[in-house]
C-alpha positions as a Markdown table, in Angstrom:
| # | Residue | x | y | z |
|---|---|---|---|---|
| 1 | Unk | -28.7 | 43.6 | 58.3 |
| 2 | Unk | -26.7 | 40.7 | 56.8 |
| 3 | Unk | -25.6 | 38.2 | 59.4 |
| 4 | Unk | -21.9 | 37.2 | 59.3 |
| 5 | Unk | -21.2 | 33.5 | 58.6 |
| 6 | Unk | -19.4 | 31.8 | 61.4 |
| 7 | Unk | -20.1 | 28.1 | 60.8 |
| 8 | Unk | -19.2 | 25.6 | 58.2 |
| 9 | Unk | -20.1 | 22.0 | 57.4 |
| 10 | Unk | -17.7 | 19.5 | 55.8 |
| 11 | Unk | -19.6 | 16.3 | 54.7 |
| 12 | Unk | -17.0 | 13.4 | 54.9 |
| 13 | Unk | -19.1 | 10.3 | 55.3 |
| 14 | Unk | -18.5 | 8.8 | 51.9 |
| 15 | Unk | -16.9 | 5.4 | 51.5 |
| 16 | Unk | -14.3 | 6.4 | 49.0 |
| 17 | Unk | -14.9 | 3.4 | 46.7 |
| 18 | Unk | -13.0 | 5.0 | 43.8 |
| 19 | Unk | -9.8 | 4.7 | 45.9 |
| 20 | Unk | -10.1 | 1.1 | 47.0 |
| 21 | Unk | -8.1 | -0.7 | 48.3 |
| 22 | Unk | -6.3 | 2.3 | 49.7 |
| 23 | Unk | -9.5 | 3.4 | 51.5 |
| 24 | Unk | -10.5 | 0.0 | 52.9 |
| 25 | Unk | -9.1 | 0.9 | 56.3 |
| 26 | Unk | -8.6 | 4.7 | 56.1 |
| 27 | Unk | -10.9 | 7.6 | 55.2 |
| 28 | Unk | -10.3 | 9.0 | 51.7 |
| 29 | Unk | -10.2 | 12.4 | 53.3 |
| 30 | Unk | -7.0 | 11.4 | 55.1 |
| 31 | Unk | -5.1 | 10.5 | 51.8 |
| 32 | Unk | -2.1 | 12.9 | 51.7 |
| 33 | Unk | -1.6 | 15.7 | 49.2 |
| 34 | Unk | 2.0 | 16.7 | 49.3 |
| 35 | Unk | 2.4 | 15.4 | 52.8 |
| 36 | Unk | -0.9 | 16.9 | 54.3 |
| 37 | Unk | -4.3 | 15.1 | 54.5 |
| 38 | Unk | -6.8 | 16.4 | 52.0 |
| 39 | Unk | -9.3 | 17.4 | 54.6 |
| 40 | Unk | -6.7 | 19.6 | 56.4 |
| 41 | Unk | -6.6 | 21.8 | 53.3 |
| 42 | Unk | -10.4 | 22.1 | 53.5 |
| 43 | Unk | -10.3 | 23.1 | 57.2 |
| 44 | Unk | -7.5 | 25.6 | 56.6 |
| 45 | Unk | -9.5 | 27.2 | 53.8 |
| 46 | Unk | -12.5 | 27.6 | 56.1 |
| 47 | Unk | -10.4 | 29.1 | 58.8 |
| 48 | Unk | -8.6 | 31.5 | 56.4 |
| 49 | Unk | -12.1 | 32.6 | 55.3 |
| 50 | Unk | -13.1 | 33.6 | 58.8 |
| 51 | Unk | -15.1 | 30.5 | 59.9 |
| 52 | Unk | -15.0 | 29.9 | 63.6 |
| 53 | Unk | -16.9 | 26.6 | 64.1 |
| 54 | Unk | -16.8 | 23.5 | 61.8 |
| 55 | Unk | -19.0 | 20.4 | 61.9 |
| 56 | Unk | -17.5 | 17.4 | 60.1 |
| 57 | Unk | -20.2 | 14.8 | 59.0 |
| 58 | Unk | -18.5 | 11.5 | 59.4 |
| 59 | Unk | -19.4 | 7.8 | 59.1 |
| 60 | Unk | -18.3 | 4.4 | 60.2 |
| 61 | Unk | -14.5 | 4.0 | 60.0 |
| 62 | Unk | -13.7 | 7.7 | 60.0 |
| 63 | Unk | -12.1 | 8.0 | 63.5 |
| 64 | Unk | -8.7 | 8.9 | 62.0 |
| 65 | Unk | -10.1 | 12.4 | 61.1 |
| 66 | Unk | -11.0 | 13.1 | 64.7 |
| 67 | Unk | -7.6 | 11.9 | 65.9 |
| 68 | Unk | -5.9 | 14.1 | 63.3 |
| 69 | Unk | -7.4 | 17.3 | 64.6 |
| 70 | Unk | -7.2 | 16.3 | 68.2 |
| 71 | Unk | -4.3 | 17.0 | 70.6 |
| 72 | Unk | -1.7 | 14.2 | 70.6 |
| 73 | Unk | 0.0 | 14.4 | 74.0 |
| 74 | Unk | 2.4 | 11.4 | 73.5 |
| 75 | Unk | 3.5 | 12.6 | 70.1 |
| 76 | Unk | 4.1 | 16.2 | 71.3 |
| 77 | Unk | 6.1 | 15.0 | 74.3 |
| 78 | Unk | 8.3 | 12.8 | 72.0 |
| 79 | Unk | 8.9 | 15.6 | 69.5 |
| 80 | Unk | 9.8 | 18.0 | 72.3 |
| 81 | Unk | 12.2 | 15.6 | 74.0 |
| 82 | Unk | 14.0 | 15.0 | 70.7 |
| 83 | Unk | 14.2 | 18.7 | 69.9 |
| 84 | Unk | 12.1 | 18.5 | 66.7 |
| 85 | Unk | 10.7 | 22.0 | 67.1 |
| 86 | Unk | 9.4 | 22.5 | 63.6 |
| 87 | Unk | 7.4 | 19.2 | 63.6 |
| 88 | Unk | 6.1 | 20.0 | 67.1 |
| 89 | Unk | 4.8 | 23.4 | 66.0 |
| 90 | Unk | 3.1 | 21.8 | 63.0 |
| 91 | Unk | 1.4 | 19.2 | 65.1 |
| 92 | Unk | 0.2 | 21.8 | 67.7 |
| 93 | Unk | -1.1 | 24.1 | 64.9 |
| 94 | Unk | -3.3 | 21.3 | 63.6 |
| 95 | Unk | -5.1 | 20.7 | 66.9 |
| 96 | Unk | -5.6 | 24.5 | 67.3 |
| 97 | Unk | -6.9 | 25.2 | 63.8 |
| 98 | Unk | -10.6 | 25.6 | 64.7 |
| 99 | Unk | -13.4 | 24.6 | 67.0 |
| 100 | Unk | -14.3 | 21.3 | 65.3 |
| 101 | Unk | -17.3 | 19.1 | 66.1 |
| 102 | Unk | -18.4 | 15.7 | 64.6 |
| 103 | Unk | -21.6 | 13.9 | 64.0 |
| 104 | Unk | -22.2 | 10.6 | 62.2 |
| 105 | Unk | -24.4 | 10.2 | 59.1 |
| 106 | Unk | -25.7 | 6.7 | 60.0 |
| 107 | Unk | -26.9 | 5.9 | 56.5 |
| 108 | Unk | -25.4 | 7.0 | 53.1 |
| 109 | Unk | -28.5 | 8.7 | 51.7 |
| 110 | Unk | -26.8 | 11.5 | 49.8 |
| 111 | Unk | -25.3 | 14.9 | 50.2 |
| 112 | Unk | -28.6 | 16.6 | 51.0 |
| 113 | Unk | -29.2 | 14.1 | 53.8 |
| 114 | Unk | -25.6 | 14.7 | 55.1 |
| 115 | Unk | -26.2 | 18.5 | 55.2 |
| 116 | Unk | -29.5 | 17.9 | 57.0 |
| 117 | Unk | -27.6 | 16.2 | 59.9 |
| 118 | Unk | -26.2 | 19.7 | 60.7 |
| 119 | Unk | -29.6 | 21.3 | 61.4 |
| 120 | Unk | -29.1 | 21.5 | 65.2 |
| 121 | Unk | -25.5 | 22.7 | 64.9 |
| 122 | Unk | -26.4 | 25.5 | 62.4 |
| 123 | Unk | -29.6 | 26.7 | 64.0 |
| 124 | Unk | -31.1 | 29.8 | 62.2 |
| 125 | Unk | -27.8 | 31.1 | 60.9 |
| 126 | Unk | -26.5 | 31.2 | 57.3 |
| 127 | Unk | -23.6 | 28.8 | 56.9 |
| 128 | Unk | -21.0 | 27.4 | 54.5 |
| 129 | Unk | -20.5 | 23.9 | 53.1 |
| 130 | Unk | -17.2 | 22.6 | 51.8 |
| 131 | Unk | -16.8 | 19.3 | 50.1 |
| 132 | Unk | -13.6 | 17.4 | 50.6 |
| 133 | Unk | -13.2 | 16.2 | 47.1 |
| 134 | Unk | -12.5 | 19.7 | 45.7 |
| 135 | Unk | -9.4 | 21.6 | 46.5 |
| 136 | Unk | -9.2 | 25.1 | 45.1 |
| 137 | Unk | -5.9 | 27.0 | 45.0 |
| 138 | Unk | -5.8 | 30.7 | 44.3 |
| 139 | Unk | -4.6 | 34.0 | 45.5 |
| 140 | Unk | -7.5 | 34.2 | 47.9 |
| 141 | Unk | -9.5 | 31.4 | 49.6 |
| 142 | Unk | -12.4 | 30.4 | 47.4 |
| 143 | Unk | -14.8 | 30.4 | 50.4 |
| 144 | Unk | -13.6 | 33.7 | 51.5 |
| 145 | Unk | -14.5 | 35.3 | 48.2 |
| 146 | Unk | -18.0 | 33.7 | 48.4 |
| 147 | Unk | -18.5 | 35.1 | 51.9 |
| 148 | Unk | -17.5 | 38.6 | 50.6 |
| 149 | Unk | -20.2 | 38.2 | 47.9 |
| 150 | Unk | -22.8 | 37.1 | 50.5 |
| 151 | Unk | -22.1 | 40.1 | 52.6 |
| 152 | Unk | -22.9 | 42.4 | 49.6 |
| 153 | Unk | -25.7 | 40.3 | 48.1 |
| 154 | Unk | -27.3 | 38.0 | 50.7 |
| 155 | Unk | -28.5 | 34.9 | 48.9 |
| 156 | Unk | -27.5 | 31.2 | 48.7 |
| 157 | Unk | -24.4 | 30.8 | 46.6 |
| 158 | Unk | -22.9 | 27.9 | 44.8 |
| 159 | Unk | -19.4 | 27.8 | 43.4 |
| 160 | Unk | -19.3 | 26.8 | 39.7 |
| 161 | Unk | -16.8 | 26.0 | 37.0 |
| 162 | Unk | -17.2 | 25.1 | 33.3 |
| 163 | Unk | -16.6 | 21.4 | 32.5 |
| 164 | Unk | -16.5 | 19.5 | 29.2 |
| 165 | Unk | -20.0 | 18.8 | 28.0 |
| 166 | Unk | -19.4 | 15.1 | 28.0 |
| 167 | Unk | -18.8 | 15.3 | 31.8 |
| 168 | Unk | -21.9 | 17.2 | 32.9 |
| 169 | Unk | -23.7 | 14.0 | 34.0 |
| 170 | Unk | -21.2 | 13.8 | 36.9 |
| 171 | Unk | -22.3 | 17.1 | 38.5 |
| 172 | Unk | -25.1 | 19.3 | 39.6 |
| 173 | Unk | -25.4 | 21.8 | 36.8 |
| 174 | Unk | -26.3 | 25.5 | 37.1 |
| 175 | Unk | -28.6 | 27.2 | 34.6 |
| 176 | Unk | -27.7 | 30.9 | 34.6 |
| 177 | Unk | -30.2 | 33.6 | 33.8 |
| 178 | Unk | -29.6 | 35.0 | 30.4 |
| 179 | Unk | -27.2 | 37.9 | 30.5 |
| 180 | Unk | -23.6 | 38.8 | 31.1 |
| 181 | Unk | -21.6 | 37.7 | 34.1 |
| 182 | Unk | -21.6 | 40.5 | 36.8 |
| 183 | Unk | -18.0 | 41.5 | 37.1 |
| 184 | Unk | -18.3 | 44.8 | 38.9 |
| 185 | Unk | -15.0 | 45.7 | 40.5 |
| 186 | Unk | -16.6 | 46.4 | 43.8 |
| 187 | Unk | -17.6 | 42.8 | 44.5 |
| 188 | Unk | -16.6 | 39.2 | 43.5 |
| 189 | Unk | -18.1 | 38.0 | 40.1 |
| 190 | Unk | -21.4 | 36.2 | 40.1 |
| 191 | Unk | -24.3 | 35.2 | 38.0 |
| 192 | Unk | -28.0 | 34.8 | 39.0 |
| 193 | Unk | -29.4 | 31.3 | 38.6 |
| 194 | Unk | -32.6 | 30.3 | 36.8 |
| 195 | Unk | -32.4 | 26.7 | 37.9 |
| 196 | Unk | -30.2 | 23.8 | 39.1 |
| 197 | Unk | -30.3 | 20.3 | 37.7 |
| 198 | Unk | -28.7 | 17.2 | 39.3 |
| 199 | Unk | -26.5 | 15.1 | 36.9 |
| 200 | Unk | -28.3 | 15.7 | 33.6 |
| 201 | Unk | -27.4 | 14.1 | 30.4 |
| 202 | Unk | -25.3 | 16.2 | 27.9 |
| 203 | Unk | -28.5 | 16.5 | 25.8 |
| 204 | Unk | -30.6 | 17.8 | 28.7 |
| 205 | Unk | -28.1 | 19.9 | 30.5 |
| 206 | Unk | -29.0 | 23.7 | 30.5 |
| 207 | Unk | -25.3 | 24.6 | 30.6 |
| 208 | Unk | -21.9 | 23.2 | 31.3 |
| 209 | Unk | -21.5 | 25.2 | 34.5 |
| 210 | Unk | -20.8 | 22.5 | 37.1 |
| 211 | Unk | -21.5 | 23.1 | 40.8 |
| 212 | Unk | -18.2 | 22.7 | 42.6 |
| 213 | Unk | -17.8 | 21.7 | 46.3 |
| 214 | Unk | -18.4 | 25.1 | 47.9 |
| 215 | Unk | -21.7 | 26.6 | 49.0 |
| 216 | Unk | -23.0 | 29.4 | 51.1 |
| 217 | Unk | -26.5 | 28.5 | 52.3 |
| 218 | Unk | -29.3 | 30.0 | 54.3 |
| 219 | Unk | -31.1 | 28.0 | 57.0 |
| 220 | Unk | -34.3 | 27.5 | 55.0 |
| 221 | Unk | -32.4 | 24.8 | 53.1 |
| 222 | Unk | -33.2 | 22.4 | 56.0 |
| 223 | Unk | -37.0 | 22.7 | 55.6 |
| 224 | Unk | -36.6 | 22.0 | 51.9 |
| 225 | Unk | -34.4 | 19.0 | 52.5 |
| 226 | Unk | -36.9 | 17.5 | 55.0 |
| 227 | Unk | -39.7 | 17.6 | 52.4 |
| 228 | Unk | -37.6 | 16.4 | 49.5 |
| 229 | Unk | -38.2 | 13.0 | 47.8 |
| 230 | Unk | -35.1 | 11.0 | 46.8 |
| 231 | Unk | -33.7 | 12.0 | 43.5 |
| 232 | Unk | -30.8 | 10.8 | 41.3 |
| 233 | Unk | -29.3 | 7.6 | 42.6 |
| 234 | Unk | -32.2 | 7.2 | 45.0 |
| 235 | Unk | -30.5 | 9.8 | 47.3 |
| 236 | Unk | -31.5 | 13.1 | 48.9 |
| 237 | Unk | -29.8 | 15.6 | 46.6 |
| 238 | Unk | -28.7 | 19.0 | 47.8 |
| 239 | Unk | -29.0 | 20.3 | 44.2 |
| 240 | Unk | -32.7 | 19.3 | 44.1 |
| 241 | Unk | -33.4 | 21.2 | 47.4 |
| 242 | Unk | -31.6 | 24.3 | 46.1 |
| 243 | Unk | -33.6 | 24.1 | 42.9 |
| 244 | Unk | -36.8 | 24.3 | 45.0 |
| 245 | Unk | -35.6 | 27.3 | 47.0 |
| 246 | Unk | -34.3 | 29.0 | 43.9 |
| 247 | Unk | -37.9 | 29.4 | 42.7 |
| 248 | Unk | -38.7 | 31.5 | 45.7 |
| 249 | Unk | -35.5 | 33.4 | 46.0 |
| 250 | Unk | -33.0 | 33.1 | 43.1 |
| 251 | Unk | -29.5 | 32.1 | 44.2 |
| 252 | Unk | -26.2 | 33.1 | 42.9 |
| 253 | Unk | -23.3 | 31.2 | 41.2 |
| 254 | Unk | -19.8 | 32.2 | 41.9 |
| 255 | Unk | -17.2 | 31.3 | 39.2 |
| 256 | Unk | -14.2 | 29.9 | 41.1 |
| 257 | Unk | -11.0 | 32.0 | 40.9 |
| 258 | Unk | -8.0 | 29.7 | 40.8 |
| 259 | Unk | -7.0 | 26.2 | 40.1 |
| 260 | Unk | -9.5 | 23.4 | 41.1 |
| 261 | Unk | -8.4 | 19.8 | 41.8 |
| 262 | Unk | -10.9 | 16.9 | 41.9 |
| 263 | Unk | -9.1 | 14.8 | 44.5 |
| 264 | Unk | -11.9 | 12.3 | 44.6 |
| 265 | Unk | -10.7 | 11.1 | 41.2 |
| 266 | Unk | -7.4 | 9.2 | 40.9 |
| 267 | Unk | -5.9 | 11.3 | 38.1 |
| 268 | Unk | -7.1 | 14.5 | 39.8 |
| 269 | Unk | -5.5 | 13.3 | 43.0 |
| 270 | Unk | -2.2 | 12.6 | 41.3 |
| 271 | Unk | -2.3 | 16.0 | 39.6 |
| 272 | Unk | -2.9 | 17.7 | 43.0 |
| 273 | Unk | 0.0 | 16.0 | 44.6 |
| 274 | Unk | 2.4 | 17.1 | 41.8 |
| 275 | Unk | 1.2 | 20.7 | 41.6 |
| 276 | Unk | 1.0 | 21.2 | 45.4 |
| 277 | Unk | 4.4 | 19.7 | 45.7 |
| 278 | Unk | 5.7 | 22.1 | 43.1 |
| 279 | Unk | 4.5 | 25.0 | 45.3 |
| 280 | Unk | 6.4 | 23.6 | 48.3 |
| 281 | Unk | 10.0 | 25.2 | 48.4 |
| 282 | Unk | 11.3 | 22.0 | 50.2 |
| 283 | Unk | 10.1 | 19.8 | 47.3 |
| 284 | Unk | 10.1 | 21.9 | 44.2 |
| 285 | Unk | 13.7 | 21.6 | 43.1 |
| 286 | Unk | 13.9 | 17.8 | 43.5 |
| 287 | Unk | 10.5 | 17.3 | 41.9 |
| 288 | Unk | 11.3 | 19.5 | 38.9 |
| 289 | Unk | 14.5 | 17.6 | 38.3 |
| 290 | Unk | 12.6 | 14.3 | 38.4 |
| 291 | Unk | 9.9 | 15.5 | 36.1 |
| 292 | Unk | 12.5 | 16.6 | 33.6 |
| 293 | Unk | 14.1 | 13.2 | 33.7 |
| 294 | Unk | 10.9 | 11.5 | 32.6 |
| 295 | Unk | 10.9 | 13.3 | 29.3 |
| 296 | Unk | 14.6 | 14.0 | 28.4 |
| 297 | Unk | 13.7 | 15.0 | 24.9 |
| 298 | Unk | 11.4 | 17.8 | 26.1 |
| 299 | Unk | 13.3 | 20.9 | 27.3 |
| 300 | Unk | 10.9 | 21.7 | 30.2 |
| 301 | Unk | 8.1 | 19.5 | 31.4 |
| 302 | Unk | 4.8 | 21.4 | 30.9 |
| 303 | Unk | 3.8 | 21.4 | 34.6 |
| 304 | Unk | 7.3 | 22.7 | 35.6 |
| 305 | Unk | 7.2 | 25.4 | 32.9 |
| 306 | Unk | 3.8 | 26.6 | 34.1 |
| 307 | Unk | 4.9 | 26.7 | 37.7 |
| 308 | Unk | 8.1 | 28.6 | 36.8 |
| 309 | Unk | 6.0 | 31.3 | 35.2 |
| 310 | Unk | 3.8 | 31.5 | 38.2 |
| 311 | Unk | 6.7 | 31.9 | 40.6 |
| 312 | Unk | 8.5 | 34.7 | 38.7 |
């Protein structure tokens, strides 16, 4: 009998050096996307997918994340006294999103090492991992579709997306077994994996299917991580541990369905802000007008044109 997945891990101990100086005194996960911290989108996706308990792996200087998801008595009293009902409901909803726990990764030794910190929290259950640098917007939560796939085909699963060949060295890369993508209408699409490789050169990459920041993992990953030697960058790489396990029980890759934003990259972060704002009814009209004003010779700014098609 397949066990339901109730727990999720969100590694959030990185220093955010690509966003300095903005991240010198605040976590990169708290940088806003259209008025909401990036990590809140991740937590909301987990909750919408049916996750009940979340462990956020933090590090030094990350206290703001804990404060964000905690109850803020003074703020709630002030909003209630001033009759700001809408803001009060939004603040209360944040503190009631999920059962959230925290643990510190005391040394920055890689994603695999961060996941290993969750061993006691997870126990012997399958669990999910969501990375805060990747936002995925679609008609269904990305993780939710992966959990549906797991219920039908219990195996470790990594979300994947094709990337330009010149960018494969930035990612863990999935090598699919030869054959067509399984697109049976009765379940989410998937492909069985032959291997996984961490940050290969374009010449050595087995494919351009990049592993994106969503995983469904089984608890045997912890034993593999404990035995693993440091890999790329001298760190304990989750991809390397998955490659070891894949030889014993092949894992699956789930092609993401929807739009993915790399908010750990400055251009990706700006793109996410624009496109999430264009989906917000309170911001859309004013932002569309501003974008059109930037290119007066162009009838409709490309991003605006695309979002108009989506909303009709």
